[in-house]
Steps between C-alpha positions, in 0.01 A plus 500: 500500500345551156124488457307434179120486471423347161183416315158660467184348647678220690835658595816338633721644773864408435771582756873475434690483830863541602667237717352504851195710409172350614130514414209387720182347355228252584593140434390376159464846347827484305447436129863418412851568626862426420668210687682534828275729706514442875141460620407553863134458597402643838234692694767763571509647148286805433347515844649808661573358844532162330432158642171317526296807602620687193388205289157499664457865409565411137245216515238743635580721204434220252863401443690185590642417842842432346692718257806392303820706469685442172869599521700534178807274475687726255467821300239478228274248675145531367162438664159568343138528614190482279178696550207290619230716340495730196627838613826664603790452737612814683828568679455691827765665716424438868627717784351657816356783288359265234306205640220338304186294545438246224227250419568154642665292227666798332839452666754350259850544648714741699849571621587371845432824688131518406244396763189317376212480748124537535389860479121473502249218522130575475199271479221655296226245553385190317395687186844623393784268392311203650543647849879499472524879526799698382865476604788736433868428560736771621843555344732681740867503596773599256564371149323416175183297444322381186123469491249367247201716408216353292368644176545866412618740772363846579675719758364790704654749739248582771552830678417557866122506531446299179362147503407229251248215517649182348384143456743313732613266223617792285704661779840361403742707707520819704746679723497379858368764734202591284169461683302204363144434610213298360166648404171327421309632202132415535258442220730301270364153437689228315580133533826564689406761757130462570347837584820698568852547371817526710753750369840599629516868592858625471592842636791722396762620507680227312541303178279210393531238223175351364482183288243426232502124558424296807567129547136445598366662182747310282393173663135592451556578132655161419289289736220434246756346262652258753401132501221415743660285770165343573475360146666188360729712280297459180 
């Protein structure tokens, strides 16, 4: 398998596969592909133990119930995925020593041995994210996964005893096994959080990836320029 990540602010992941090699992704996420791929859509893909329960775990983690396995018909078959937000696409090697927690919606594709499931789901009250809370997917198993991170990326290595307070939307990815809690910071008043702010408190040791952009902030930035659905369109 040959991997190319091309582009700048809206990158493309292009995979060149040998005959019989397969990639798993959510249905509809493929941007383009060469003809002849065998496509098998099932709850069994990417779910560890597989089957319907594995699919339910993915749904809890913000993914789809069904994943599609794309199997190359011959050497040189090409399949490509496009970023959904300005940012980067990262290739991650997954094994029992390297498992990762990623923001829901960041998963792009993986090889067949990678398990995609819910890792953490936390409601933070009606003031944050409209009451939806925060959800992280867990990437485990054995293989390679590709994830989308939004905006610019800053990485930190936290030593044992170190911690970092992070707005949940900017916490893009961290190594599974790190202790993640949520802290309330009193005295901060704004239109989103009322009289307090919820922050993720991540404890070392481990590596963390932070993203400068969040989908909510991007939506908020462009919302004033969108047509008012209540108007007649004039």
